[in-house]
N, CA, C, O and the ligand as a Tripos MOL2 file, in Angstrom:
@<TRIPOS>MOLECULE
protein
  317   315    80     0     0
PROTEIN
NO_CHARGES

@<TRIPOS>ATOM
      1 N          33.2850   16.2570    7.0700 N.3       1 MET1
      2 CA         33.1120   15.2350    6.0970 C.3       1 MET1
      3 C          31.4700   14.6590    6.6210 C.2       1 MET1
      4 O          31.0240   14.6770    7.7680 O.2       1 MET1
      5 N          30.8540   14.2080    5.4750 N.am      2 ALA2
      6 CA         29.4150   13.7450    5.6420 C.3       2 ALA2
      7 C          29.5090   12.2560    6.1370 C.2       2 ALA2
      8 O          30.2820   11.3770    5.7570 O.2       2 ALA2
      9 N          28.5520   12.2060    7.0540 N.am      3 SER3
     10 CA         28.7140   10.6590    7.6490 C.3       3 SER3
     11 C          27.6730    9.8800    6.7350 C.2       3 SER3
     12 O          26.8090   10.4560    6.0740 O.2       3 SER3
     13 N          27.8750    8.3430    6.7790 N.am      4 ASN4
     14 CA         27.1200    7.6850    5.7650 C.3       4 ASN4
     15 C          25.5450    7.7260    6.1430 C.2       4 ASN4
     16 O          24.6380    7.5470    5.3290 O.2       4 ASN4
     17 N          25.3860    7.9900    7.5000 N.am      5 SER5
     18 CA         24.0180    8.0400    7.9100 C.3       5 SER5
     19 C          23.0790    9.2730    7.6060 C.2       5 SER5
     20 O          21.8940    9.3600    7.9290 O.2       5 SER5
     21 N          23.8730   10.2650    6.8830 N.am      6 GLU6
     22 CA         23.2230   11.3400    6.5510 C.3       6 GLU6
     23 C          22.3000   11.2040    5.4020 C.2       6 GLU6
     24 O          22.8520   10.7810    4.3860 O.2       6 GLU6
     25 N          20.8780   11.4850    5.2920 N.am      7 PRO7
     26 CA         20.3450   11.3720    4.3140 C.3       7 PRO7
     27 C          20.4820   11.8950    2.9360 C.2       7 PRO7
     28 O          20.7850   13.0840    2.8270 O.2       7 PRO7
     29 N          20.3010   11.1760    1.8510 N.am      8 LYS8
     30 CA         20.9050   11.9660    0.6060 C.3       8 LYS8
     31 C          19.5170   12.7890    0.3670 C.2       8 LYS8
     32 O          18.3470   12.4740    0.5840 O.2       8 LYS8
     33 N          20.2120   14.1620   -0.2520 N.am      9 ARG9
     34 CA         19.0090   15.0970   -0.4810 C.3       9 ARG9
     35 C          19.1080   15.5770   -1.8690 C.2       9 ARG9
     36 O          18.6220   16.6510   -2.2240 O.2       9 ARG9
     37 N          19.8210   14.6740   -2.7500 N.am     10 SER10
     38 CA         19.8000   14.9030   -3.9900 C.3      10 SER10
     39 C          19.7520   13.5560   -4.8330 C.2      10 SER10
     40 O          19.8730   12.5100   -4.1950 O.2      10 SER10
     41 N          19.5890   13.4910   -6.1840 N.am     11 PHE11
     42 CA         19.7780   12.2760   -6.8200 C.3      11 PHE11
     43 C          21.1780   11.6620   -6.5590 C.2      11 PHE11
     44 O          22.2410   12.2660   -6.7110 O.2      11 PHE11
     45 N          21.0290   10.3400   -6.1330 N.am     12 SER12
     46 CA         22.3450    9.5210   -6.1140 C.3      12 SER12
     47 C          21.9700    8.1880   -6.1250 C.2      12 SER12
     48 O          21.4760    7.6270   -5.1470 O.2      12 SER12
     49 N          22.1880    7.6470   -7.2120 N.am     13 ALA13
     50 CA         21.7580    6.3430   -7.6990 C.3      13 ALA13
     51 C          23.0880    5.1930   -7.7400 C.2      13 ALA13
     52 O          24.2020    5.5220   -8.1490 O.2      13 ALA13
     53 N          22.8330    4.1060   -7.3530 N.am     14 ASP14
     54 CA         23.7380    2.9750   -7.5250 C.3      14 ASP14
     55 C          23.5860    2.3050   -8.8680 C.2      14 ASP14
     56 O          22.5300    1.7440   -9.1620 O.2      14 ASP14
     57 N          24.6010    2.3490   -9.6770 N.am     15 PRO15
     58 CA         24.5270    2.0350  -11.0930 C.3      15 PRO15
     59 C          24.4930    0.4970  -11.0940 C.2      15 PRO15
     60 O          24.3780    0.0520  -12.2360 O.2      15 PRO15
     61 N          24.5510   -0.2920  -10.2800 N.am     16 THR16
     62 CA         24.4980   -1.5810  -10.1020 C.3      16 THR16
     63 C          23.1740   -2.1570   -9.8880 C.2      16 THR16
     64 O          22.9370   -3.3590  -10.0150 O.2      16 THR16
     65 N          22.3010   -1.2550   -9.5550 N.am     17 MET17
     66 CA         21.0000   -1.7750   -8.9530 C.3      17 MET17
     67 C          19.8160   -1.6610  -10.1980 C.2      17 MET17
     68 O          18.6390   -1.8910   -9.9210 O.2      17 MET17
     69 N          20.1860   -1.3270  -11.4370 N.am     18 GLY18
     70 CA         19.1550   -1.2990  -12.4730 C.3      18 GLY18
     71 C          18.2260    0.0140  -12.4520 C.2      18 GLY18
     72 O          17.0830   -0.0010  -12.9070 O.2      18 GLY18
     73 N          18.7340    0.9840  -11.9650 N.am     19 LEU19
     74 CA         17.8920    2.1460  -11.8640 C.3      19 LEU19
     75 C          18.2180    3.3760  -12.6140 C.2      19 LEU19
     76 O          17.5890    4.4300  -12.5230 O.2      19 LEU19
     77 N          19.2820    3.1540  -13.3880 N.am     20 ILE20
     78 CA         19.8500    4.2010  -14.2390 C.3      20 ILE20
     79 C          19.2370    4.0520  -15.6400 C.2      20 ILE20
     80 O          19.0280    2.9390  -16.1220 O.2      20 ILE20
     81 N          18.9320    5.2750  -16.3270 N.am     21 SER21
     82 CA         18.5470    5.3520  -17.7000 C.3      21 SER21
     83 C          17.4860    4.0970  -18.2810 C.2      21 SER21
     84 O          17.6220    3.3590  -19.2580 O.2      21 SER21
     85 N          16.5970    4.1640  -17.4600 N.am     22 ASN22
     86 CA         15.3760    3.0980  -17.7210 C.3      22 ASN22
     87 C          14.3520    3.7120  -18.7180 C.2      22 ASN22
     88 O          14.2830    4.9390  -18.6520 O.2      22 ASN22
     89 N          13.6030    3.1500  -19.5620 N.am     23 PRO23
     90 CA         12.5520    3.6710  -20.2930 C.3      23 PRO23
     91 C          11.3440    4.1960  -19.5570 C.2      23 PRO23
     92 O          10.4370    4.8500  -20.0720 O.2      23 PRO23
     93 N          11.4520    3.7760  -18.0910 N.am     24 GLN24
     94 CA         10.6120    4.7010  -17.3040 C.3      24 GLN24
     95 C          11.1850    4.4510  -15.7980 C.2      24 GLN24
     96 O          11.9330    3.5400  -15.4420 O.2      24 GLN24
     97 N          10.6570    5.4610  -15.0410 N.am     25 PRO25
     98 CA         11.2680    5.3940  -13.6240 C.3      25 PRO25
     99 C          10.8920    4.2530  -12.8910 C.2      25 PRO25
    100 O           9.7660    3.7810  -13.0460 O.2      25 PRO25
    101 N          11.7200    3.7430  -12.0950 N.am     26 VAL26
    102 CA         11.5510    2.5460  -11.2720 C.3      26 VAL26
    103 C          11.7080    2.9450   -9.6540 C.2      26 VAL26
    104 O          12.6350    3.6580   -9.2700 O.2      26 VAL26
    105 N          10.9490    2.5390   -8.9770 N.am     27 CYS27
    106 CA         10.9030    2.9270   -7.5660 C.3      27 CYS27
    107 C          12.0070    2.1160   -7.0780 C.2      27 CYS27
    108 O          12.0650    0.9250   -7.3860 O.2      27 CYS27
    109 N          12.9400    2.6930   -6.3000 N.am     28 PRO28
    110 CA         14.4050    2.0090   -5.8670 C.3      28 PRO28
    111 C          13.8740    1.0620   -4.6640 C.2      28 PRO28
    112 O          14.5570    0.0850   -4.3550 O.2      28 PRO28
    113 N          12.7290    1.3240   -4.0190 N.am     29 SER29
    114 CA         12.3860    0.6440   -2.8680 C.3      29 SER29
    115 C          11.3140   -0.6390   -3.3440 C.2      29 SER29
    116 O          11.3260   -1.6550   -2.6500 O.2      29 SER29
    117 N          10.6100   -0.5850   -4.2540 N.am     30 CYS30
    118 CA          9.7430   -1.7430   -4.5600 C.3      30 CYS30
    119 C           9.6850   -2.2900   -5.9560 C.2      30 CYS30
    120 O           9.0690   -3.2900   -6.3270 O.2      30 CYS30
    121 N          10.4150   -1.4850   -6.6630 N.am     31 GLY31
    122 CA         10.5180   -1.9140   -8.0510 C.3      31 GLY31
    123 C           9.4440   -1.2720   -9.0900 C.2      31 GLY31
    124 O           9.5760   -1.3840  -10.3090 O.2      31 GLY31
    125 N           8.3950   -0.6050   -8.4860 N.am     32 ARG32
    126 CA          7.2810   -0.3340   -9.4120 C.3      32 ARG32
    127 C           7.7570    0.6420  -10.4400 C.2      32 ARG32
    128 O           8.4950    1.6080  -10.2440 O.2      32 ARG32
    129 N           7.1750    0.2110  -11.6690 N.am     33 GLU33
    130 CA          7.6960    1.0540  -12.9510 C.3      33 GLU33
    131 C           6.5230    2.1580  -13.2300 C.2      33 GLU33
    132 O           5.3100    1.9550  -13.1810 O.2      33 GLU33
    133 N           7.1210    3.2420  -13.5020 N.am     34 TYR34
    134 CA          6.2120    4.3840  -13.6630 C.3      34 TYR34
    135 C           5.8370    4.6390  -15.2500 C.2      34 TYR34
    136 O           6.5740    5.4350  -15.8330 O.2      34 TYR34
    137 N           4.9450    4.1430  -15.8770 N.am     35 HIS35
    138 CA          4.6140    4.3220  -17.2150 C.3      35 HIS35
    139 C           4.0650    5.5120  -17.5460 C.2      35 HIS35
    140 O           3.8750    5.6900  -18.7490 O.2      35 HIS35
    141 N           3.7110    6.5100  -16.6790 N.am     36 ASP36
    142 CA          3.0060    7.7580  -16.9210 C.3      36 ASP36
    143 C           3.8840    8.8350  -16.3190 C.2      36 ASP36
    144 O           3.4330    9.8060  -15.7110 O.2      36 ASP36
    145 N           5.3930    8.5540  -16.5670 N.am     37 ALA37
    146 CA          6.2890    9.6190  -16.2640 C.3      37 ALA37
    147 C           5.9690   10.9800  -16.9360 C.2      37 ALA37
    148 O           6.1410   12.0680  -16.3880 O.2      37 ALA37
    149 N           5.5670   10.8240  -17.9700 N.am     38 TRP38
    150 CA          5.2490   12.1680  -18.7250 C.3      38 TRP38
    151 C           4.4490   13.0850  -18.0890 C.2      38 TRP38
    152 O           4.4290   14.2830  -18.3670 O.2      38 TRP38
    153 N           3.5920   12.3900  -16.9870 N.am     39 GLU39
    154 CA          2.8550   13.5880  -15.9790 C.3      39 GLU39
    155 C           3.6800   14.3250  -15.1560 C.2      39 GLU39
    156 O           3.2660   15.3330  -14.5840 O.2      39 GLU39
    157 N           5.0110   13.8440  -15.0230 N.am     40 LEU40
    158 CA          5.9950   14.6720  -14.4330 C.3      40 LEU40
    159 C           6.3390   16.0320  -14.8790 C.2      40 LEU40
    160 O           6.6280   17.0600  -14.2680 O.2      40 LEU40
    161 N           6.2120   15.7110  -16.2210 N.am     41 ASP41
    162 CA          6.3850   16.9620  -16.9110 C.3      41 ASP41
    163 C           8.0110   17.4410  -16.6970 C.2      41 ASP41
    164 O           8.1070   18.5870  -16.2560 O.2      41 ASP41
    165 N           9.1080   16.8410  -16.9050 N.am     42 LEU42
    166 CA         10.4070   17.0680  -16.6490 C.3      42 LEU42
    167 C          11.0150   17.4270  -17.7080 C.2      42 LEU42
    168 O          10.6910   16.7640  -18.6940 O.2      42 LEU42
    169 N          11.9550   18.4150  -17.9250 N.am     43 ASP43
    170 CA         12.6270   18.6230  -18.7330 C.3      43 ASP43
    171 C          14.0220   17.8150  -18.6160 C.2      43 ASP43
    172 O          14.2680   17.0810  -17.6590 O.2      43 ASP43
    173 N          14.9370   18.0380  -19.7290 N.am     44 ASP44
    174 CA         16.1970   16.9420  -19.6640 C.3      44 ASP44
    175 C          17.1120   17.5390  -18.3630 C.2      44 ASP44
    176 O          17.4560   18.7000  -18.1390 O.2      44 ASP44
    177 N          17.3540   16.3820  -17.6440 N.am     45 GLY45
    178 CA         18.2590   16.9780  -16.4120 C.3      45 GLY45
    179 C          17.5540   17.3180  -15.4030 C.2      45 GLY45
    180 O          18.1670   17.4680  -14.3460 O.2      45 GLY45
    181 N          16.2170   17.5200  -15.4110 N.am     46 GLU46
    182 CA         15.4480   17.9520  -14.2670 C.3      46 GLU46
    183 C          15.1790   16.8400  -13.4470 C.2      46 GLU46
    184 O          14.9250   15.6970  -13.8270 O.2      46 GLU46
    185 N          15.2630   17.3060  -12.1710 N.am     47 GLU47
    186 CA         15.1990   16.4000  -10.9640 C.3      47 GLU47
    187 C          13.9570   16.5000  -10.1520 C.2      47 GLU47
    188 O          13.6150   17.6350   -9.8200 O.2      47 GLU47
    189 N          13.1340   15.3580   -9.7320 N.am     48 SER48
    190 CA         11.8940   15.6640   -9.0380 C.3      48 SER48
    191 C          11.9590   14.6830   -8.0230 C.2      48 SER48
    192 O          12.7090   13.7170   -8.1620 O.2      48 SER48
    193 N          11.1370   14.8470   -6.8500 N.am     49 GLU49
    194 CA         11.2120   13.9510   -5.7510 C.3      49 GLU49
    195 C           9.7090   13.4870   -5.7270 C.2      49 GLU49
    196 O           8.7870   14.2920   -5.5910 O.2      49 GLU49
    197 N           9.5370   12.2000   -5.8620 N.am     50 ILE50
    198 CA          8.0970   11.6850   -5.9730 C.3      50 ILE50
    199 C           7.9110   10.6620   -5.0900 C.2      50 ILE50
    200 O           8.8710    9.9900   -4.7130 O.2      50 ILE50
    201 N           6.6970   10.4380   -4.6790 N.am     51 GLN51
    202 CA          6.2840    9.4120   -3.7130 C.3      51 GLN51
    203 C           5.7550    8.0900   -4.4210 C.2      51 GLN51
    204 O           4.9290    8.1210   -5.3330 O.2      51 GLN51
    205 N           6.1980    7.1660   -4.0150 N.am     52 CYS52
    206 CA          5.6900    5.6770   -4.8120 C.3      52 CYS52
    207 C           4.3440    5.5600   -4.3440 C.2      52 CYS52
    208 O           4.0030    5.8400   -3.1940 O.2      52 CYS52
    209 N           3.4920    5.0960   -5.3500 N.am     53 ALA53
    210 CA          1.9590    4.9630   -5.2090 C.3      53 ALA53
    211 C           1.7950    3.6390   -4.5860 C.2      53 ALA53
    212 O           0.7620    3.3690   -3.9730 O.2      53 ALA53
    213 N           2.8220    2.7510   -4.7210 N.am     54 ARG54
    214 CA          2.7160    1.3430   -4.1470 C.3      54 ARG54
    215 C           3.2900    1.2050   -2.6460 C.2      54 ARG54
    216 O           2.7080    0.6080   -1.7400 O.2      54 ARG54
    217 N           4.5810    1.8850   -2.5350 N.am     55 CYS55
    218 CA          5.1980    1.5950   -1.1970 C.3      55 CYS55
    219 C           5.3830    2.7320   -0.4560 C.2      55 CYS55
    220 O           6.0500    2.6840    0.5780 O.2      55 CYS55
    221 N           4.7770    3.9610   -0.9250 N.am     56 ASP56
    222 CA          4.5730    5.2300   -0.1800 C.3      56 ASP56
    223 C           6.1760    5.6170   -0.0130 C.2      56 ASP56
    224 O           6.3060    6.6700    0.6120 O.2      56 ASP56
    225 N           7.3820    5.0330   -0.4110 N.am     57 ALA57
    226 CA          8.6600    5.5390   -0.3980 C.3      57 ALA57
    227 C           8.7590    6.6410   -1.3060 C.2      57 ALA57
    228 O           8.2800    6.5630   -2.4370 O.2      57 ALA57
    229 N           9.4810    7.8950   -0.7950 N.am     58 THR58
    230 CA          9.9050    8.9630   -1.7290 C.3      58 THR58
    231 C          11.2170    8.4950   -2.3520 C.2      58 THR58
    232 O          12.0080    7.7760   -1.7410 O.2      58 THR58
    233 N          11.4260    8.9690   -3.6910 N.am     59 PHE59
    234 CA         12.6420    8.8910   -4.2310 C.3      59 PHE59
    235 C          12.6910   10.1250   -5.3350 C.2      59 PHE59
    236 O          11.7570   10.8390   -5.7010 O.2      59 PHE59
    237 N          13.9660   10.1450   -5.7130 N.am     60 PHE60
    238 CA         14.3000   11.1730   -6.7660 C.3      60 PHE60
    239 C          14.2860   10.4590   -8.0070 C.2      60 PHE60
    240 O          14.5720    9.2620   -8.0360 O.2      60 PHE60
    241 N          13.8960   11.2630   -9.2940 N.am     61 VAL61
    242 CA         13.7090   10.8710  -10.4980 C.3      61 VAL61
    243 C          14.3040   12.1230  -11.4240 C.2      61 VAL61
    244 O          13.8440   13.2620  -11.3540 O.2      61 VAL61
    245 N          15.3180   11.7630  -12.2370 N.am     62 VAL62
    246 CA         15.8430   12.6640  -13.0770 C.3      62 VAL62
    247 C          15.7010   12.1670  -14.6210 C.2      62 VAL62
    248 O          16.0920   11.0730  -15.0270 O.2      62 VAL62
    249 N          15.1000   13.1250  -15.3700 N.am     63 ALA63
    250 CA         14.5620   12.9080  -16.6810 C.3      63 ALA63
    251 C          16.0780   12.9870  -17.6700 C.2      63 ALA63
    252 O          16.8490   13.9370  -17.5390 O.2      63 ALA63
    253 N          16.2960   12.0580  -18.4680 N.am     64 HIS64
    254 CA         17.0570   12.0220  -19.5610 C.3      64 HIS64
    255 C          16.2510   12.2480  -20.8700 C.2      64 HIS64
    256 O          15.6280   11.2930  -21.3330 O.2      64 HIS64
    257 N          16.2280   13.3330  -21.4320 N.am     65 ILE65
    258 CA         15.5010   13.4200  -22.7430 C.3      65 ILE65
    259 C          16.3630   13.3100  -23.8470 C.2      65 ILE65
    260 O          17.2450   14.1580  -23.9810 O.2      65 ILE65
    261 N          16.2410   12.3620  -24.6880 N.am     66 SER66
    262 CA         17.1750   12.2000  -25.9150 C.3      66 SER66
    263 C          15.9990   12.9740  -27.0690 C.2      66 SER66
    264 O          14.7760   12.8760  -26.9680 O.2      66 SER66
    265 N          16.8030   13.8020  -28.2330 N.am     67 THR67
    266 CA         16.2560   14.0470  -29.2870 C.3      67 THR67
    267 C          16.5600   13.2880  -30.4570 C.2      67 THR67
    268 O          17.7470   13.1250  -30.7430 O.2      67 THR67
    269 N          15.6230   12.7770  -31.2110 N.am     68 THR68
    270 CA         16.1180   12.1660  -32.3640 C.3      68 THR68
    271 C          15.5080   12.7890  -33.7120 C.2      68 THR68
    272 O          14.4670   13.4460  -33.7000 O.2      68 THR68
    273 N          16.2680   12.5180  -34.9060 N.am     69 TYR69
    274 CA         15.5040   13.1560  -35.9990 C.3      69 TYR69
    275 C          15.2690   12.1740  -37.1780 C.2      69 TYR69
    276 O          15.9610   11.1750  -37.3780 O.2      69 TYR69
    277 N          14.3190   12.5300  -37.8620 N.am     70 SER70
    278 CA         14.2140   11.6430  -38.9800 C.3      70 SER70
    279 C          13.9510   12.4210  -40.3460 C.2      70 SER70
    280 O          13.2800   13.4490  -40.4410 O.2      70 SER70
    281 N          14.5420   11.8090  -41.3040 N.am     71 THR71
    282 CA         14.4590   12.5980  -42.6620 C.3      71 THR71
    283 C          13.9360   11.6960  -43.8390 C.2      71 THR71
    284 O          13.8780   10.4660  -43.8400 O.2      71 THR71
    285 N          13.6110   12.4620  -44.7260 N.am     72 SER72
    286 CA         12.9200   11.7010  -46.0670 C.3      72 SER72
    287 C          13.2860   12.5960  -47.0760 C.2      72 SER72
    288 O          13.3930   13.8020  -46.8530 O.2      72 SER72
    289 N          13.5140   12.0220  -48.3240 N.am     73 GLU73
    290 CA         13.7870   12.7750  -49.6610 C.3      73 GLU73
    291 C          12.5410   13.5540  -50.0040 C.2      73 GLU73
    292 O          11.4080   13.1110  -49.8160 O.2      73 GLU73
    293 N          12.7950   14.6730  -50.4890 N.am     74 THR74
    294 CA         11.5340   15.4610  -51.3970 C.3      74 THR74
    295 C          11.4410   14.6990  -52.8210 C.2      74 THR74
    296 O          12.3620   14.0170  -53.2730 O.2      74 THR74
    297 N          10.4250   14.8720  -53.3480 N.am     75 PRO75
    298 CA         10.1960   14.4140  -54.5760 C.3      75 PRO75
    299 C          10.9290   15.2090  -55.6600 C.2      75 PRO75
    300 O          11.2120   14.7030  -56.7460 O.2      75 PRO75
    301 N          11.2400   16.5280  -55.3150 N.am     76 TRP76
    302 CA         11.9330   17.3470  -56.4550 C.3      76 TRP76
    303 C          13.6420   17.3980  -56.3590 C.2      76 TRP76
    304 O          14.3930   18.1130  -57.0220 O.2      76 TRP76
    305 N          13.9910   16.4180  -55.3290 N.am     77 GLY77
    306 CA         15.5180   16.3120  -55.2910 C.3      77 GLY77
    307 C          16.2320   17.7700  -54.8640 C.2      77 GLY77
    308 O          15.9100   18.5730  -53.9880 O.2      77 GLY77
    309 N          17.4730   17.7890  -55.9610 N.am     78 ARG78
    310 CA         18.2070   19.2170  -55.6390 C.3      78 ARG78
    311 C          17.4860   20.2410  -56.1890 C.2      78 ARG78
    312 O          16.6670   20.1440  -57.1040 O.2      78 ARG78
    313 N          17.9040   21.4790  -55.4470 N.am     79 ARG79
    314 CA         17.3260   22.8500  -55.9390 C.3      79 ARG79
    315 C          18.3330   23.6150  -56.2810 C.2      79 ARG79
    316 O          18.1290   24.7530  -56.7030 O.2      79 ARG79
    317 ZN          7.7360    1.8540   -4.4370 Zn       80 ZN80
@<TRIPOS>BOND
     1     1     2 1
     2     2     3 1
     3     3     4 2
     4     3     5 am
     5     5     6 1
     6     6     7 1
     7     7     8 2
     8     7     9 am
     9     9    10 1
    10    10    11 1
    11    11    12 2
    12    11    13 am
    13    13    14 1
    14    14    15 1
    15    15    16 2
    16    15    17 am
    17    17    18 1
    18    18    19 1
    19    19    20 2
    20    19    21 am
    21    21    22 1
    22    22    23 1
    23    23    24 2
    24    23    25 am
    25    25    26 1
    26    26    27 1
    27    27    28 2
    28    27    29 am
    29    29    30 1
    30    30    31 1
    31    31    32 2
    32    31    33 am
    33    33    34 1
    34    34    35 1
    35    35    36 2
    36    35    37 am
    37    37    38 1
    38    38    39 1
    39    39    40 2
    40    39    41 am
    41    41    42 1
    42    42    43 1
    43    43    44 2
    44    43    45 am
    45    45    46 1
    46    46    47 1
    47    47    48 2
    48    47    49 am
    49    49    50 1
    50    50    51 1
    51    51    52 2
    52    51    53 am
    53    53    54 1
    54    54    55 1
    55    55    56 2
    56    55    57 am
    57    57    58 1
    58    58    59 1
    59    59    60 2
    60    59    61 am
    61    61    62 1
    62    62    63 1
    63    63    64 2
    64    63    65 am
    65    65    66 1
    66    66    67 1
    67    67    68 2
    68    67    69 am
    69    69    70 1
    70    70    71 1
    71    71    72 2
    72    71    73 am
    73    73    74 1
    74    74    75 1
    75    75    76 2
    76    75    77 am
    77    77    78 1
    78    78    79 1
    79    79    80 2
    80    79    81 am
    81    81    82 1
    82    82    83 1
    83    83    84 2
    84    83    85 am
    85    85    86 1
    86    86    87 1
    87    87    88 2
    88    87    89 am
    89    89    90 1
    90    90    91 1
    91    91    92 2
    92    91    93 am
    93    93    94 1
    94    94    95 1
    95    95    96 2
    96    95    97 am
    97    97    98 1
    98    98    99 1
    99    99   100 2
   100    99   101 am
   101   101   102 1
   102   102   103 1
   103   103   104 2
   104   103   105 am
   105   105   106 1
   106   106   107 1
   107   107   108 2
   108   107   109 am
   109   109   110 1
   110   110   111 1
   111   111   112 2
   112   111   113 am
   113   113   114 1
   114   114   115 1
   115   115   116 2
   116   115   117 am
   117   117   118 1
   118   118   119 1
   119   119   120 2
   120   119   121 am
   121   121   122 1
   122   122   123 1
   123   123   124 2
   124   123   125 am
   125   125   126 1
   126   126   127 1
   127   127   128 2
   128   127   129 am
   129   129   130 1
   130   130   131 1
   131   131   132 2
   132   131   133 am
   133   133   134 1
   134   134   135 1
   135   135   136 2
   136   135   137 am
   137   137   138 1
   138   138   139 1
   139   139   140 2
   140   139   141 am
   141   141   142 1
   142   142   143 1
   143   143   144 2
   144   143   145 am
   145   145   146 1
   146   146   147 1
   147   147   148 2
   148   147   149 am
   149   149   150 1
   150   150   151 1
   151   151   152 2
   152   151   153 am
   153   153   154 1
   154   154   155 1
   155   155   156 2
   156   155   157 am
   157   157   158 1
   158   158   159 1
   159   159   160 2
   160   159   161 am
   161   161   162 1
   162   162   163 1
   163   163   164 2
   164   163   165 am
   165   165   166 1
   166   166   167 1
   167   167   168 2
   168   167   169 am
   169   169   170 1
   170   170   171 1
   171   171   172 2
   172   171   173 am
   173   173   174 1
   174   174   175 1
   175   175   176 2
   176   175   177 am
   177   177   178 1
   178   178   179 1
   179   179   180 2
   180   179   181 am
   181   181   182 1
   182   182   183 1
   183   183   184 2
   184   183   185 am
   185   185   186 1
   186   186   187 1
   187   187   188 2
   188   187   189 am
   189   189   190 1
   190   190   191 1
   191   191   192 2
   192   191   193 am
   193   193   194 1
   194   194   195 1
   195   195   196 2
   196   195   197 am
   197   197   198 1
   198   198   199 1
   199   199   200 2
   200   199   201 am
   201   201   202 1
   202   202   203 1
   203   203   204 2
   204   203   205 am
   205   205   206 1
   206   206   207 1
   207   207   208 2
   208   207   209 am
   209   209   210 1
   210   210   211 1
   211   211   212 2
   212   211   213 am
   213   213   214 1
   214   214   215 1
   215   215   216 2
   216   215   217 am
   217   217   218 1
   218   218   219 1
   219   219   220 2
   220   219   221 am
   221   221   222 1
   222   222   223 1
   223   223   224 2
   224   223   225 am
   225   225   226 1
   226   226   227 1
   227   227   228 2
   228   227   229 am
   229   229   230 1
   230   230   231 1
   231   231   232 2
   232   231   233 am
   233   233   234 1
   234   234   235 1
   235   235   236 2
   236   235   237 am
   237   237   238 1
   238   238   239 1
   239   239   240 2
   240   239   241 am
   241   241   242 1
   242   242   243 1
   243   243   244 2
   244   243   245 am
   245   245   246 1
   246   246   247 1
   247   247   248 2
   248   247   249 am
   249   249   250 1
   250   250   251 1
   251   251   252 2
   252   251   253 am
   253   253   254 1
   254   254   255 1
   255   255   256 2
   256   255   257 am
   257   257   258 1
   258   258   259 1
   259   259   260 2
   260   259   261 am
   261   261   262 1
   262   262   263 1
   263   263   264 2
   264   263   265 am
   265   265   266 1
   266   266   267 1
   267   267   268 2
   268   267   269 am
   269   269   270 1
   270   270   271 1
   271   271   272 2
   272   271   273 am
   273   273   274 1
   274   274   275 1
   275   275   276 2
   276   275   277 am
   277   277   278 1
   278   278   279 1
   279   279   280 2
   280   279   281 am
   281   281   282 1
   282   282   283 1
   283   283   284 2
   284   283   285 am
   285   285   286 1
   286   286   287 1
   287   287   288 2
   288   287   289 am
   289   289   290 1
   290   290   291 1
   291   291   292 2
   292   291   293 am
   293   293   294 1
   294   294   295 1
   295   295   296 2
   296   295   297 am
   297   297   298 1
   298   298   299 1
   299   299   300 2
   300   299   301 am
   301   301   302 1
   302   302   303 1
   303   303   304 2
   304   303   305 am
   305   305   306 1
   306   306   307 1
   307   307   308 2
   308   307   309 am
   309   309   310 1
   310   310   311 1
   311   311   312 2
   312   311   313 am
   313   313   314 1
   314   314   315 1
   315   315   316 2
@<TRIPOS>SUBSTRUCTURE
     1 MET1         2 RESIDUE 1 A MET
     2 ALA2         6 RESIDUE 1 A ALA
     3 SER3        10 RESIDUE 1 A SER
     4 ASN4        14 RESIDUE 1 A ASN
     5 SER5        18 RESIDUE 1 A SER
     6 GLU6        22 RESIDUE 1 A GLU
     7 PRO7        26 RESIDUE 1 A PRO
     8 LYS8        30 RESIDUE 1 A LYS
     9 ARG9        34 RESIDUE 1 A ARG
    10 SER10       38 RESIDUE 1 A SER
    11 PHE11       42 RESIDUE 1 A PHE
    12 SER12       46 RESIDUE 1 A SER
    13 ALA13       50 RESIDUE 1 A ALA
    14 ASP14       54 RESIDUE 1 A ASP
    15 PRO15       58 RESIDUE 1 A PRO
    16 THR16       62 RESIDUE 1 A THR
    17 MET17       66 RESIDUE 1 A MET
    18 GLY18       70 RESIDUE 1 A GLY
    19 LEU19       74 RESIDUE 1 A LEU
    20 ILE20       78 RESIDUE 1 A ILE
    21 SER21       82 RESIDUE 1 A SER
    22 ASN22       86 RESIDUE 1 A ASN
    23 PRO23       90 RESIDUE 1 A PRO
    24 GLN24       94 RESIDUE 1 A GLN
    25 PRO25       98 RESIDUE 1 A PRO
    26 VAL26      102 RESIDUE 1 A VAL
    27 CYS27      106 RESIDUE 1 A CYS
    28 PRO28      110 RESIDUE 1 A PRO
    29 SER29      114 RESIDUE 1 A SER
    30 CYS30      118 RESIDUE 1 A CYS
    31 GLY31      122 RESIDUE 1 A GLY
    32 ARG32      126 RESIDUE 1 A ARG
    33 GLU33      130 RESIDUE 1 A GLU
    34 TYR34      134 RESIDUE 1 A TYR
    35 HIS35      138 RESIDUE 1 A HIS
    36 ASP36      142 RESIDUE 1 A ASP
    37 ALA37      146 RESIDUE 1 A ALA
    38 TRP38      150 RESIDUE 1 A TRP
    39 GLU39      154 RESIDUE 1 A GLU
    40 LEU40      158 RESIDUE 1 A LEU
    41 ASP41      162 RESIDUE 1 A ASP
    42 LEU42      166 RESIDUE 1 A LEU
    43 ASP43      170 RESIDUE 1 A ASP
    44 ASP44      174 RESIDUE 1 A ASP
    45 GLY45      178 RESIDUE 1 A GLY
    46 GLU46      182 RESIDUE 1 A GLU
    47 GLU47      186 RESIDUE 1 A GLU
    48 SER48      190 RESIDUE 1 A SER
    49 GLU49      194 RESIDUE 1 A GLU
    50 ILE50      198 RESIDUE 1 A ILE
    51 GLN51      202 RESIDUE 1 A GLN
    52 CYS52      206 RESIDUE 1 A CYS
    53 ALA53      210 RESIDUE 1 A ALA
    54 ARG54      214 RESIDUE 1 A ARG
    55 CYS55      218 RESIDUE 1 A CYS
    56 ASP56      222 RESIDUE 1 A ASP
    57 ALA57      226 RESIDUE 1 A ALA
    58 THR58      230 RESIDUE 1 A THR
    59 PHE59      234 RESIDUE 1 A PHE
    60 PHE60      238 RESIDUE 1 A PHE
    61 VAL61      242 RESIDUE 1 A VAL
    62 VAL62      246 RESIDUE 1 A VAL
    63 ALA63      250 RESIDUE 1 A ALA
    64 HIS64      254 RESIDUE 1 A HIS
    65 ILE65      258 RESIDUE 1 A ILE
    66 SER66      262 RESIDUE 1 A SER
    67 THR67      266 RESIDUE 1 A THR
    68 THR68      270 RESIDUE 1 A THR
    69 TYR69      274 RESIDUE 1 A TYR
    70 SER70      278 RESIDUE 1 A SER
    71 THR71      282 RESIDUE 1 A THR
    72 SER72      286 RESIDUE 1 A SER
    73 GLU73      290 RESIDUE 1 A GLU
    74 THR74      294 RESIDUE 1 A THR
    75 PRO75      298 RESIDUE 1 A PRO
    76 TRP76      302 RESIDUE 1 A TRP
    77 GLY77      306 RESIDUE 1 A GLY
    78 ARG78      310 RESIDUE 1 A ARG
    79 ARG79      314 RESIDUE 1 A ARG
    80 ZN80       317 GROUP 0 **** ****
């Protein structure tokens, strides 16, 4: 059985801390928001460990990529 003092080695976030599904990654330690997350180049569900540029804490980030579609009618209608 894992003890509580064992360090987390993969993504594990408390859903009550506002760290889930944000528009940008948020440092769990100091709250810094990362608006340049595209630089991490993560695919959907991909996990990475990064170090906070403000407080030096390391934390896990998981990307949630959603695909959306737009449509518009053609001038020629049905074919
Ligand atoms: Zn930080």
